[in-house]
N, C-alpha and C positions, 0 to 999 in steps of 0.2 A: 140884879145881884148874878145871876148867872153870866153876863158879860162880864162883869165886875171879875165876878171870881177868875174868870179865864182870865181877863187882862192880870189880876194880881198872880195868878199862878202863872204864867207865862212869864212873867217878868220875873217871878223868884226863882223860877228853873233858869234862867237867863243870866241871874245874878251865881247860881250854883255853876254854872259851866265853866271850867275852867278856859283861859287862853290857847288858841291855837300854837302859840309859839313855845310855851312853856315845857308841851312833854318832849319835843325834837330837841331843846336844848340837853335835859337832860338824860336821852337817849345817847346823843353823842359824848356827853361827858363819861357817860357809863361804856361805852366804845372805845375811848381813847385809852384807859388803862389795858382793856382787852388785847388791842394790838400793840401795845409797849411791851405786854408780857409776851406776847407771839415772838417778836422780834426779839426781846431776849432771849425767850427759848433758842431760837433759833442760830443767833450770836455763838450762845454758849454753845452749842450743837457743834458750831464751826468750830469754835476754839476747842472743846473737846477734842473732834476729830484733829484739828490741826496740832494737839498737843501728842494727840496718837502717831498722826503720821510724824512729826517730829522724835516721838521717842523710838517708831523702827526705823525714822532715815538715820537716826542717831547710833542705834544698834547697828544698823546695816553698815554704817563707815566706820563702826569700831571696828565690825569684824573684818571690812575687807580690808582696813590699815593691816589689822594681824594679819592677813594673807599675803598682802602686798611682799615681791620680792624685795631684797635689800638695795642699794642704790647699787652696790657694784654687780648685780644680776639685773639691773635693768639695764645698766650701761655695756654688757655684754651681749647681750640678746641680741640678736638679730632676726630677721622677717625669712631669710634666706639667703643663699650662696650667692656672693657676685663673683663674675666671671668676665676678665676683658681676655680678648683672643688680640696680640697685636704681631705684625706682619714681621718679614724677616730684620727688618730696620728697626724696629721697636717701636712702629706707629701701631696704635690702638685702631683697629678695625671693626670691632666688634664688642659692643658691652652688655651685656646681658645679667639679669636680676639686681637688686639694689645694689647700688654702687657708694660705699663707706670710702671717707675719706679719714684722715687721721682724729682720734677724738682731742679735742680741746678742752679743759676744764676751765671752769666760770672765770677765772684770773686770765686765760689767754684768748677768751673769746673780747676783742675789740668792743669797747663800750659803743661805739657808734653803730655795732651787729644790734646789740642789745636792745637801744632805744630806738633803731628803726622797726623792730620786730613790735616792741610793744607798742610803739605809736600806730601802726596798722592794725595789730591783730587784738591789741586788750590794752587799752587805756589806762584803766582801774587795777592792773595788773597785782599791784603790791598793795592794794587796800581791801579787796575780796576774798572769801574762803574758800575758792575752785569755783564758786558758781556767783555768778554779778549781779544779784538782784536788781540793780539801779537798770542796769543793759535791759534784764530781762522784762520788767515793767515797762521800762520805754518801747519796746517791742512789740509787747501784748498791748501797749494804749495805741501805736499806730496801726497795727492790725485790727482793733475794737472799731476805730472811728472810720476802718474801709479804704483810708488811702492807699494800703498797700497790702501783700500778702506777711503771714509773720512769717520774719527773717531769722535767720541764724544770729546766735549770741553763745557761741561756744566761746569761752577764754580759752587762755593757752593751757591752762591747766585740763580744761576738759578737752581738748584737742590731744593732748599728750595721752591721756586715759584712752580717748580712740584710737590712737597711732599704735599705742603698746597693746592692747588688751581684746579691742573690740572694732567691727566694722562699719562701713560706711550706712547702714540703711537709716533708711529717715525714720523711723519710729518712734513712737510712746516711749514703747517699752527700753528700746537701746538709748534715747534721752535720758531717762531715770538712770539706767544702771551708770552712763557718761556721767552725770551728777555725782552719783556717791562715789563714784573712783575719785573724780576729780578731789572733791573733800577728802577722801581717803588719803591721796597724794598729798593734800596741803597738812594733812597732819601727820604725815611722817616726815614729809622733808621739807627743806627751808627753800624760801622762793628762790634762792640763787641756786641751788640743788636742780629744781623743777626748770628753771630755764635753761642751765645747764642740760639736760636730759630732753628738752626739747630741742634744743636748735642744733643738735648733734644727733638727733632722729627724725625731724620733719621731714617730710618729701618737697624737693624742689623742681622736679621736673627732672627731664633729660634722664632718666635713670639716676640720679644725685639723692642720696640722702645725708641730711646732716649739712653744714654751712661748709666744712673744709671739702666735702668732696664737689658740692655746688660750686665753690669757687674753683676749684680744680679744674674742673667740669666747662666752666664757662668764662675763667680768668685767667686759667694756665699757673695760678699759684696758690699758697696755702691760705686759709679763711685769715690767719694772725695777718695778714698784710692788706687787707680790704679797705679801700677808700670811704670814703662818705657815700659818693654814687654807687659804686659797686655794692655796699650795703644794702642802698636803697633798691636796688635790682632785685637781689637776694630776697629780700625783707618782702616785697611785690608779687613775689611768684607763688607765696602759699596759696592764696586765695583760690585761683586757679592754674596749676601748672603745667597743664598742657596748653592753654593759652598763652602763657606770659612767659613759657621759657624763651630767653633768645634763642636757641635753637630751633623753636618753631615759628616765632615772630619777634624779630629783632624791634619792629617801632611799638608795637603791643608791651613788650619789655620794659622801653623807655619811657612809654605814656605813663603807665602804671608805676614805676620808679619817681616820677615827679608827683606823683600823688603821696608818694611816702614823703618825699622831703617835706612837702606842705603840713603834711601832719605832724612832723618833727619838729616843724618851725613853731607852727601852732602852737604844742604841748611843751615850747622851751628847751628841746634838747639839742639843736641847733641855733645858730645865728641865720639872718636874714642871708648875708652873705654867704653863709654854707649853704643854704635851701637854693641858691641860684647855680649850683654846679651843673653843668653842661653834659650831662648823663647819655646822651647822643654821641659824645666824642669817646666814650670809654672803650677801648680794643676787647674786644671779645674773641675766642679762641675759639678759629676754624674749625669748624667738626669734619673731621677727617676720617669717620665711620660712614660706611652705605651700604646700602644693601645688594651692591655688587659682590660684595664678601660672604652675603650671609649661605650661599650656595657651599661654600668652602668650611664656614662654621659649623652648618647642619651636617656635613661628612666627617668634619673633625671632632666636634664636641662629645658626640655618644662613645668614641674609643677612649677615654678619660675613666668610663666604668670600667675600664678594663686595667689602663697604665695606672690608675691609683690608688693608694687605699683611700679609706673611707675619711672623708675629710666635710667641714662643713664652713671653714673659713674661706676668706674670700682668697681665689687663687687669680694668676694670668698666666696663660696660654701663651708662649712664646711659638711661632710656629713658622713655617718655610715659606709662607705666604709673599710672593713678590705683589706688594699695593699696586704699582703702576701697572705690572704687566695685567693683573686681575680687572683693572679698568679696561686695560685696551683689549683685552679679550672680550668684556663686555661691550665695547664698540662695535668690535670687529664682526662680533653675532648680529648686531641690531644692522649694523651695514650691509650684510651678505643672505642673511637668510631670506627663502622667498616669502614673500606674502603667504601669509597663514598658515606658516610652518614653525616650527620650532628648532632649536641647534642647542648644541652643549660642544664644550670644550675643556681639555685637560693638556696641562703642559707640565712635563714632569724634566728635573734637572739629570745629571749623567748617574747621581747615586739614587734617584726615585724621589728625591723631595719634590713636591708638590709646588710648583710657582704660579700657576693659576688654573681654576678650576670655576667652571660656569656650568650652570644646570638647566638654563633655559634663557630668555631674550628679557624677562621683566620677573624678578622675584617677587616684587609686590603682586602682580596679575596673577603668578603662580608660581608656588614654592616646592613643586615638584622636583626634584633633581634628575634630570636625564643622564648627567654624566655619569653616576653611580649609582642609579635604582634603575633605570629602564632598559630592558632587553629589547635587543631591534637586530637584524638578519644583518649580517657584516658586508655579504655579497662577496664579489672578488678579494676584499683585503682580508677574506679568509682563507685566500689562495699563499699565503705567507706560509701555515702550515705545512700545505701540500708540497711547494717547493724546499722548504726544509728539510722535510722527510725525504726529498730525491737528492737532495744534495748530501744529506748524511747518508746516504744509500749507493753514493757513489757517481751521480750524477756532477757532470762541471757546467759553467756556464755557456761554455763552447761546445755541449755536446748538440748532436743535430738530433731535433723531433719530427714527426711529422703532421702538419693539422689537416686531420681528414674525419670523414664522418666516423662515427663511431656509437656503437652501443653497446650496455653493459646490461646487461638483464634484460629488463624492458625499460631500461631510461637510455632514451638518446639525447644528449647535450647539442644544443646548438651556440655558435660564437654569434655574438651582440649585431654583427655585420651582416650575419646571415652567410659568409662566405669562407671558403675552405682553400688556404693558399700554398697547402703543400709542407715542403719540407723547410725550416728555419732552426735557427739555433734556440736554446733553452732559455736566452737571453731575452729572444725577441719575445718569443712565447709569453713569457713573464710581462715584458713593458709592454705588450698590446692586450694582455687580459685573456689570450687565447682560451677558450671554454674547453675544447675536445683534447688539447695536450692537456691540460687542468686532472681531466676526467680518466685519461691514460695513466697519468702518473698515480694519482690516486689508486687507481687499478690495481698498477705494476706492486708499488711498496705496501700498500692495504690501508684500506680507512682508519682499521684501528690503530694502526701505526700512523697516521694523520692525526687522527683523535688523539693519542696519546703525547702527538707532540706540541700540541694547542695545551692540554693541562700540564706537559712541563714548561710552557710558558707563560700559566699564569691564570687559562681560561678557566672559570670556576662554573659556571652554567652549563646545563644540560648540552651533552654532543651526540649528535645522531651518526650513525657509523652507514647509513644508506650513500649509495655511490653518489647524489647529488649533494651528499655534504661539501665536496670540494668544493662547490662554489658557493658556500657562504650560508646554508639553510639554516645553519644551526643560531639560535638568537645567543647574544652575550653583550656584555656591556661595555662602553666606549673606557672606561677607565679600565678595564683588562687588555682590552686591544691597546692602546698605549702602553701598557707595563709589557706586553710582548715586544712592540716595536722599539722600545727603549733597551730590552736586552740585547735587541742587532745593533744598537747603538753601542752598546757599551761590551761590544766583543764577543755576544753570546753569553757573558753573566747575569744570570739572576737580578731584577731590580723590583724591587719593593716599593712600591710607592707609599709616603709618608708625609704626615703634614704637624705633628707634635714635635719639636726639638726638644724643649723643658716645659717644666710648668714650675711656679715658685708661687708661695704664699706673700700676701700683703707684706709681710715684713721681713721678705728677700732671702728666705730659706728656700733650698730647691728641694720639690719631694719627687721631681721626676726628670730623669735627663735620657733622653737616647743614646744607645750603645750603638755603635758600631758593628754591622753584622759579616758574618762568614761569608767568603765570597763563594760561591757555586757557579760551576762552568755548567751552563747547559747544552751546549753544543761545540763540538771542538773549532778551533781559532779557523778553520778551511772553510768550514759550512758556514761561520758568522761571514766571512769574508765573500762567498760567493753570495748570500743571501743579498749582502749588502752591494754588491755588483749589479744585481738585476734590479733592487730599489733605486739605484742610482740611475739607471737608462730608463726605468718608467717616468722619471721626471725629467730625464733631459731629451728624451723621443719619443715615448709612451703617451701612454693616457694621463700623466700627471705633469704635464706640462705645463698648466697655468700656477703650480706651486714653486714655479723658480721664483729664486730671492737673489741672486748674482752672486753666490756661493755654493760649494756642493750640497746637496740636497739631495738624500734617498728615502723615497716613500712608496704608498700604493694608495691607488682609488677603489673604490666598492660601493657597486650600485646593484639595487635590489629590484626584484619585478616591477615593472609597471612604475619604476622610479615613485618610488617610496620611501625608500631612504638613499642617502648619499653620503659618503664617508672620505676623508682623505688623512691617511695618517703618515706620519714621516718626521726625521730630525737632521739635525744639523747643527754643529758647531757645539754638539752635548745636550743640546735641548731638544727632546722629543715630543711632538706635539699632535694631539688626537682629535678629529673635528666629526659630528654628526651632525644632518641636518635631516628633517622631516616632519611628518603630521604625527599628535599625538593618537589620533585615532586611524593609522597606518593608510589614510588614502592616498593615491597617488597626488605627485606634485608635479606640475608642470614643468617639463626642462631641468629637473635634478638630477642630477648626475655626480658623483665622483671625483671628477675630472672639471666639473664648473663651477658651481658656487662653494663646496668644500675646499676645495683647490684652492681659490682666489681668498677664501678666509684666513687658509693656514699661510699663504703667503704676505698679506696684509700684518696676518699677527706677528710671524717669525723677522719680518723685515726688522723689525720694533725690538722680538725678544733677544736676538743675537748680536744687534747692532754694534753693543760694547764687548764680544767675544773676537778672538783672533779665528781667522779663516782656519777650518781643518779637514785636510783632505782624509778622504776614507782609506783604510784600508780594504783593498779589492782583488790585491794580489794572491789569489789561490794557491796556496803550498801544501799540495797533498801529501799526507803521510805514506813512509817505505811501504809499507803493506799494499797501499793502492797503487805503488809504482811497479810491484813484484810482476811476472809473466802471468798473463791473465788466467792460465791454470789454476795458478795458486788465489789469485786476487778474489775467487767465488767465496774463499773461505773466510774473508773480514781479517780483521785485526788478530795476529797470532798471540799478542801480548791480553787479548780480552778471553782466551779459551783457561779457563782456572775449574778446578774441582770445589766444591763446597760441601761443608758439613750439614748436619741436620738443621741448624740454627742460620745455615748463611753466611760464614766463616771460611776464607780460604782454605785450600788443604796444600801441603806440600805434594805434587803428585808421586816424587819418589820414582825409580825404575821399573818398569813392566818387563814382562817375560816378551822376549822376541825384540828388545830396544825400543818397542812402543812409548812413546811419550804421553801418559794420558792427558796431561794439560793440553796437548796439539790435537789428540785425536775424540777428544769427548765431545759431541755435539750435543744438538739439545735432547733432553731429556734421556743423556747416556748413551744414544746413538753413535756408531763408528765413523765420522767424515772421512769419505773415500774420494781420491783423485778420479778423475776423468780417467776416461780409456785413451789411450794416442791419438793426437788429431783431433780429439772432440772435444770442445770448448767447454769450461769449467761449469757445471749445474750451479745456477744463484740459488742462495740460499734462499729461504721463504720470506718474502716479502722484498727481495732485491729487484731492481727494474734490469731488463736486458739493456746494455749500454755500449758502444764501441769500446774496445779494451785499450787502456793508457798504454799500453804499449808494453815490451819487455825492457829491463831496466840492464847495463851493458852486464857481459859476464862478469867482468872484474869490479863491480861497483859494491857488491857485499860475498861473502865466505859462502861459500856451499853449504847447505842444510841437510843433514843427513836424514836418510828417507824414514818418514814415522813407524812403516812397518817393514817387514821383512818381503820380498820381490814373489815368495812363494806365497804368503799368507794372501798378497793383493790378489795373485793371479787364481787362488781358490775362491777367493771372495768375490773376484768381478768376472768370472768365467772369460778371462783373455788369456790371450795366447802367448807363450813366451815369447819374450822379444828376440828379434835375430839376432845372431852374435856378428862382430864386428863392428865397424864403426861406422855412429849414423848417419843416414843420409843428411847432404847439405839443404838447409832449409831453401825453399825457393821464394 
């Protein structure tokens, strides 16, 4: 029974137990609805989020569309002022800022240009709403499959939005704003208006913005005349303007254009025969701009802030620069500047027009302008002002001076060769740059007088008045020294360097034109003739012999201690050129002297500069004024015509009669003192600062009418303590 019952119980139990598969199938059946519910909820949330995003996007697009400028405002907006610097012959030598050509309406833009741009940049341009979903989905798929990184998917409209409103940062935030603005543009403007804006504003490299500027920049004609091959070249530039621009790499530009032609053929814009055009045969505009002119433009352009009224429209600056001479000047410095040193050159025409200005041997390596910014010691070139002061005080080139040891205070100058040769002419002392004579002259005329002469001729830097200043210890600029020598070339008339002739707008309106300046005579003609005589002798027989060019040249060398600076400044046939060489750190340069590399560079440059000009002899005949030809007793008082009385405001007064017949205009000296003649038989006492020099000799008795005495004899006897003159005829001269 027990076994039977047990067996029966066991069997009953087995019959009541469910099969193992039934519960599993039931569980899966219950789980499937749960998973479906979760997916539905996920998709629901996603749809809700998408709806919210679409709502916010739509609101953002509507708001952006309302805030967008009008088509006319977008057309006139420019990111910056464009400046074209032109040489004197009209050649564009420097182009700065965005360059815009003529605005072309949609009807004026060649269809081949539109097709080329759409084919290479946005093939579904006419079908999307500012953002291309198909292109975006494909880019995401390519990125998700790991074949390559997520590529750019910007449409033409997005590129326009970025160019006008945004920057080029690759951030999610910027891309989202770009998409919103693109859709706003599509909502507000037609496809033709968007394409017109794009083609007139997109950057094509080489400083060219818009297809007309690019066409003129690369092909020398307006965009309305673009051929199929030229349109392909321009359309291919947008992807990478700096890489594909013809001005940077012609071969890369041609290869890129071939891709554009293939895409145009594949999309049906051109026939196979049109796609086979040889773009390598297209004539490109020769790039006439170069870094050689950048030193000049760096000097000229800041002057526009003073010359022009405030303007933001494109301008063209017409200058005095001779593009050929600028290249010659650049090459000249590279050929002659010693290794490890730098150089600068300034060339002025007779009226001050800057023909060439180079501030260094390589603008790319260093744009520091040594011609207009660097201040260096001019060495013996400074003696120009010492001898000008001496000539104005009465010296002539033939006067005898003495090269002998001299000490002024605690300063004892020495000559470069360490020797003294004794008596010599003033002309020889200047030609061989004798330091002891320059020191004596400076001491005689006064160091303040030399400094004032330098100021008169355009030196703007601080000037020392210690004795050593006569040897060029005061630092100055090359352009200022060149200006001073140009004034000598002009016969003693002031010369002001200038570079801007006129400024015009893109429409041709003149907003600035240089006016002629009033002529100012800095020194009398005879002083200019005398210093020209000295300068010409320096080149003919003195320290500047290496500067000869086969026609009359006048100039002066300059060398500083330990050969730290070398200068040569001179003129011929109306062109004045100044050259400086040295190191920026002022370390010595072996063998550098003014009469070596600088003088040779001057010769090399000037042979080209004056080649087309007539040979001009110098006016070196010194015609002394009448007052210097008078007897020595009267010579010491200077020019009688320069004596006059002034009121408190400096206006000349009519002297009128004085008691005793005295002429106040003749007798009044500095600070109102009475100028007295010397006692009989004594030389005239020179006025302060007047050097002692051999008398020029009396004029013949009949050369001029007798001048009545300025004061009575009794007055003079009492004032000077002289004895009365003996009666009877005067003793004959011995």
